[in-house]
Each structure stands twice: as C-alpha cells, then as structure tokens.
N, C-alpha and C positions, 0 to 999 in steps of 0.2 A: 310327469309324461314326456317319454318316447317321443322324438316328434324325426316324421318324415322329411319335411322341407322346410330349411329355414327360410325368412322369406329377409330381409334387410331393407327397410325404409317402408314408410304406411301414409304414401303419397297416392295419386291416383293408379298407377301400375300395380306398385304393394299390395294393393286393397283390392285390385282384379285379380290378381293372382292368389293371394289368400281366398280369396270367394270362390275361386274356382275350382284350387286346388280341397280346399275343406266341404264344398257342397259334395265328392267326390269321395269325398270318408275321408279326405289322407292326413293326418294331423302334421297341426302346423305351428310355426311361432313365428307372431312377425315381428319384430321389433325393429322403435319408432325412437331416436333419440328426442325427438321434444315429450317433456311433459316427463323424461328423465333429469333437467337440468341443466338441457341442451335446447339450443335451436339455430336458427338461419337468420344474415342477415334479411330476407324477404320474409321472413310469416310475421304473424301477425297474433297465431297460438297455437292450443296443443295437437288441436284437431286433425284426427286421419282425414287426408283428400282435402284436406284444405287449396280453395284453389286464391294462388301467388297475385295472380296480373287480372285479367279481364274472368266475369264472371258466363263468359258465354262459351257455349261451344260449337260455335256458330252455325250454320247452316243445319236445316231440321231435312229439306229437300234431298227426298234418297232417290226421284227420279231423274235431278237436272244436277246433282253437285256432291262429288265424290267423299267433302265428309260426311254431307248427309246421309249420302248411300254407308259409310262405315258405320255410321249412328242405326243402321237396317241392319245391319252384320249383328255388330255388338246387341242388340234389342234379339237379335235371333236365338244370339250363345246364352243368355238371361247374364248377362252384367249388370253387376251389380252396380254402377255408376251410371249409368241410363236410368235401370233402376231408382234411384234412386233420386236422376235429376227429375226424373217426372213427379215425382213427391215434389220437388223443389221450384217447381219450374214459374218462371214471370215471364211479363207479354215481353215477347220481343221476334216484333213477324215471324217473319218464315225461319228469326233462328232459335238456337234451345238452348237461353240464358236462365240462371238459377240465383234462386236466395243461397247465399253463399254459407251462414249461418248451418242455415235448413239442410241444406245439401251435403254437407261437413259431419253433423248432428245426423241424418238416414243411414247413412256412408256406415256411422261408427253401431249404430244400435242391430242392422242386422251382423255387424259382422260380430257384436257379442250375443248373437244366438243362436250363433253355431259354437255345441259342447267342445268338436276337435282345436278350436283355434284360437288359442292366446298371444294375449295383444304386451306385448312387455313394454318397457317405456325401459329400454337403457339403447346407450353409444355403444354402436360396434369397431374397433379401429382396424381390423384386420378380417382378409377374408378370410374361410375357415376354409384348413387345409384338408375338412375330408366333409362326406354326410352333403347331401342335395341341395343348393344353395342357388336363392332367388334375390339377386342384387338389382333393389327400384330404390336406391337414393336420389334419384335426381339432378336436377344441375348444380346444385346448390350439396354437393357430397360430404362432408365431414371433412376435413386437411387429411385425417389422418391413417380415414380406409382410404381416402384420393389418394395417398402416396403406397399405401399397401397395390391396391390395386396398377399403380404404375408400374410398381415391381414387378408382379406378377407381367404384366401384358409386354414388358418392355419397352412399352412406347410413351411417349409425354403424351398428358391428353392436351387436347384439340379446346379453347374456347371462346366466348361467345361474352356479348351483358344481351339481358334482356333488361326493358325497361317500363316499369309498372305506372297506369293511368291514372289519372286522380278521380276521385270521386266527391259529388258535393250535395248536400242536402236540399233538398227538394222545395221545401220554405222558400230556400233563398233564393229561387231563380222566378225571374219580373217573367209573369207568365202573361203579362202587356205586349212585351217585345217578340219573348219567345214563340213560340206554337210546338202541338200536336199533329204531328206526319208518317209517316215514311213514306220514305221515295216510291214516287207515282202511288201512292196511296193502297201499295204495297202490302197488306198485316195489319191493319188497323193504321190508327193512330199510336202507331209502340215509341216513338221514338221524339225526345224536342229538340227541334233544331231552332237554333238561335245565329242571324241570320249579317254578316255583316254586307257593309256593299265596298265600294273600290276604295277608295279610300281610309277607310277602320279594316281591312285587310290590306293594305303595305304597308300601314303603319304596325299591325298588327305583326304581318313577317317581318319587319325589321329589329321587333322586338325580341322577335324567339333568335336572330341573329347576336342584336349586340347582349342577350340577357345573359349574367351571371352561370358559368357551368360547372357540374362537378366537376370536381378535379379529381384526376384522373391515380392513381398512386401508379411509383417505374413499372410494375411488372402486369398492368393492365394497361400499358402507352401503345401497342402494337396491337391488342385484341377485336378482331373486327364483330360489329352489329350481325344478327340476324335478321336479315331482309324482311322478312314478315311483321316484326317485331319493333320498330325501329325509331326513336326517338324523336318526334318532331322539328324540334330545331336541328336534328340534322338531314329531316326529308327538305326542311323552306331553305335551306346550304346548298342545294340541288338544281335550285331553279326559280324561279320570281312565281311561277304557275305550279311547282309540284303538290303542293299541300292544293288548290282548285280541281286539282286532278287524283288526289288522293283521298284523306279523311275530313277534309273541306269540298269536299266535292258537291259540289249548287243544285245539278241536275235534280229534276225530279219532283222538289219541293217548291209546293205556289206557297208563297205568305202571306198568309191570310187579310191579315196585316195593314199589306200594299195593293190592297183591292182601292181599284178604280170600275168606272162605268165601262171603260172599255175594257177592264182583267179582272172581273167581278170574282175572280180564283184567287189573286194576287200574280204579282211575278216571283221568277228564281232572283234570289239576296244574290251579287256576287259571287261569294265567298259562304260555307256556314257551318257551324258546330252542335253536329247532332251527340245527343246522350240522351243513354240507353240504361229501363229502370236497373239495380242493381237489386235490390229486392224488396221481397216479396208483399211487404207495408210501402211499398211505395216510396219508400223517404228516400230514398239514394239512390243518384243515380250520377254512372260513372261518365267522363267523357271518351265519344269516343276514337279511337284512333291517336290520342291523346299521351300517351307513353313519352314520358321524358327526364331527361336527365337536369336541369335547371334548378338550379338552387332554389330550398323552401320558400322564397322573401320573392324573389324571380317570378315564382309562379304566380303566387299569392296576386304580386299587381300585373302582372304579365295579363290574368287570366281573365283578369277584373273590370280587362280593356273590352272585352267579349262584351257585344250588346241582349243584353238578357241576363248577365252572370256580373252585375256592376259589383250585387250588394250580398253575392255569394260565400254559402258560410264552405269548407270542404271536410269531410269527413274524414278522409285519404286525399296526400299532395303526391305527385309523383316521385319515383323513385327508379331507381338504378342498382343494379344486380347484376356480377358473374357468373356467368355458368358455364360447366368441364361436360365436353362428350366425346365417346370414345371413340376411336374409327374404326368403329363398326366389322365395316365389309373388311377389313385385314383380320381385325381379332376375330370375331367373332366367329361359329359356323350357321350353318341354313338351323340348327334348332337354337339358335342364337346362346350356344355353349361356348365360352371360352376357350379358345383351341390350345392355350398350354395348360389349362386345366379343368376338361369338361366335368369334375365335376361342379360345375360354379357356371348360372345363365345370366344375364345380365338385360333387362326389361324397362321400359320407361325414357325417358328423355336423353338418361347419359347415354343412350346409345345412339340415342345423334335422329332421334321421331320427334319431333316438336306441334306442340299442344297439348292441352287436357286431352281431346278425344285420341287423338294420335297416342298418347304415352299410357293411358288407358289397355289402348285395344295390343297393347304390345304386349303390356303383363295381362293381358284376358290369355296372351297366346300364350307367352311362356309358361301362364297355370296349367294352361292345356298337353304343354308340353311335358311338365315336370310329370302332370299323374298319368299322360300316357306310358313315360318311363316308370314311373311305380307300378304300373300298373302288367307291366311286363307286354307291353304291346307296343308295336310299329306306330311310332308315327310320319302322319302322312298331313303335309301343310294342303292349308285351304289354296285354291288354285289362284293362280297369276292375274288373271281373269275379276277376280275380286278386291274389294277394298284390304281388305286381310291381308290378303294372298300380297300383291300389290305392292304395300307398305313392308310388307316381311324380307318380301325376296328383295327390296331400296336397300334397307338399311344391308342383311347377311349378303349382299356379293354383287348385287346390281350396282351397286353406286361403284364412280370413283375414288378409288380408295387414296389418291394421290389429291385430291379435291374438297372430297368426302367433307360437307355439312348442312345442318339439321334440314328439316324438312318435314315439312307437312304433304298428308295427303295429297294427292292431286291427280285425272287425270293423266297427264303424262305419265305416272308411274307407270301405268296400266300398258297394257298388250294393243296397240293399235286394233278398230276395226276396220269390217271392210270398207278399203275404198271411193265404195259407187256408194255409201250411205252419206249425204248429204250432210254438213255443214253444221246444221240447223239442229241437224234430228244426230247429232253423236254423242253429245251430251245423256242422252236418252237412250240410245244401243250402249251408252256401256256399263247401267243402271241396268236396263234390259238382261244381257248379258249377265250379270254380278250376278245377280238376285237367281238363275238358272242353275248356275256354275258350281253358286251356295247351298243352292236346295239339295243338287246332284251331291254332293262333299259331304252335305250331312245326311243321308241316307233319304 
C-alpha cells in the first residue's frame, strides 16, 4: 500500500491520529516499536494505547472541569479513545477510569477494522526526509529517533521525571480497617480509604523521608519533576503537612469504623490513603497520588505500615522514568508542524502536553490537520475558548518558550470570561461558552 501519512508511535496520540485519518479515507501506516523486539523502561506489554501510569482519565464533569470539557469535545469529534474508554470504564466516582487491558484491546480492535490502516511493528530511527509524517512517540522516544529529532530541531530536548503509582490486589486489603466511600459521598462508594491517626501519619511521613530511593544516573541528576505527577516522597520533603493537603487529604471522609453515639457516621482521620479501582473485575486497586521513586523493598515495607494494607500484595510497585519533550512554542507552528521541516507534525506528550487525555486530544488535532491538508483545504483551528483550542494554542505559541514545562488542560489556558461573572459560576461560564463555540466551529 502507498501511504498518505506515516504515523510514528502507537500510544494515545498516535492511535487517535490514525483513527481520525483512516476514518476520513486516508491511507495510513502506523509504526509502533513495541511488539517488534523493542520496548521502553515503563511499558509492560505491546498493546496500542497502553496506559503506563494511572488508569484514570481524571474528571468526566464537562460542566465544571476543564479535562471533563475536553472529554466532551473529543466525543463530539468521534474520538477513538473516548469511545474505547466507555467500553472499558470502571467505577471511579465523577472521574473516568478504565480497565487498562480492556481499553488497549478495544483500541486495537477498532483500528484493526480499518482497511486503509496498517499497523507495523517496527522501530523508526530517523525522521523521514519526505512525506506527511506525524511523530507521536511520547515521552519515552527511543534514543536513536530522539537524536534525529535533536538534529532537526537544533535544540536540546527538555526532560522531566514521571513516577508510577503502585497497584494492590483487592483481596489483600483489610476491609475491617479500610472502608469504601467517595469524598463527601459524591459518586458512590468508589474509593477504598485507609485511615491514619496523627502518630501513624508522622511515622509514615518520616519513613518517606528516610526510605532508600532510586539512584539517579549522572545525566538525570538535574532533571526536574512535573508538578502534576510528583513522587510522594518529594511532596513529603516540602513540609510535614503537604501530604495532608494533597493526596492524603482526609476532608469529607467519615470513617464508619470510628463511629460513636455522638458521631454515628464516624470521624475524619488525621490523614487517609485512597485506592481507586484499576480493572473491571475490581481485583486491582491503585494507590491514588502515590507515585514514587522509593526502591521496591522500601515500598513494600513502608506501604504495609498503612492501616488496612498490613498484608497487602502488590501487582505492581512504583517506578520512575525519564520523559522528554520539545520546546514546542519555539519549534512548532500553529498546525503542530516542525518549522524547519513542515512535512513533519508532532503530537502527544512529546509536544509538552501532559496527561492521557491531553495527549490523545493533540493526536486527534494532528490527524484532523493532516486530513485537511491532504484534502487540499484550509485548516481552521478550534476556537481558543474551547478546551481543544486552548490546549493547542498553549503548545504552539501562547506559552513562554523560555520557561516551557508540561501542562495539563486547565481553565487558566482559556481566555477569561466576563469579570462580572461571580467566582463560583466561572467554571460553568467557561464550559457553556466552550460548548457554544465548539458547536459553531463544527457547523
């Protein structure tokens, strides 16, 4: 087959871009190195769109949350990954979380049904010299291709560390100590909560500080963390109460095991560890916000000191990997094309967006841009008042190139709403405006 577009990378962005192009009749070659004899330090298998860190796509609230709004907009554009997520969905309160294996299998199934799309298990070592190309190799781009990208851009890649949270077998959690509930009872009883009193919390906090950590290599020593995926022990080092105002926040969680005649619903713990369902069967639960670079033996010892997890067995322990991304505001044009080689587009986390949904969204846009170009039509970007438009604008020029860092979608990227709108109503105002402007853009 002669291909119209070559996509390099079968993760979230590459899979979404391939879907958008092939559904519009374009002939696509999707190259994925996993399954062809290569892998990355973080991936476990060879499936397309494998979820490496959390199994959550975060909030699905499209009326009050920027990432939920991004979900809404992607669904309006027939997103492959939003469709697969619906099939693979597991309980997670107001969040959208999925069974990793079901999700990846559904992505592969849908792409496999497209006759004009070929998935080839191969490693691409250099940027193609010609032909429409979308590079969606993610934050773990193979060294040879990363070197080729560096030569093409004339810029040293920026880098940061991304840490992975542990996963616990459900039947090893002591439910006589832990209990199921969502904060403020919103969304049902979708989380397992492990309570800590003050003494237990202080001991755990000190254990995080004292625990043996993964040693950095010399070339990694000065690489910064991404604030949205910071190892828990790094957060602990920022202050004694940092965790209690972050991932171990106890607010809105009444522990029924601590009920008294005076407080029949129970009392809030001093701190809490939450676990979220990780697969459809409910047999695996991940420790929310517990990304870590502690050595494995330290993780087992310390996490088993948490009430309810004394006998925990871990399906996966935490880990750490190095992520790389482009200085996109400097290097890419408004259509995600490399300014020095405009036949090449970049998509996904390699552009400096952060998060599964954001990565897929940028892949979706790259696919639409390439399809429009192949049709000989002019591209009109989604309005900046939409989540898609705000994210795209940030990546392709609105961010400061000198201080560019990975970014999740958030309302801070949107043009402000009228100052007359009351603070409590602003999120709704952002989403109402975005939906109207998206509808107008779609025609």
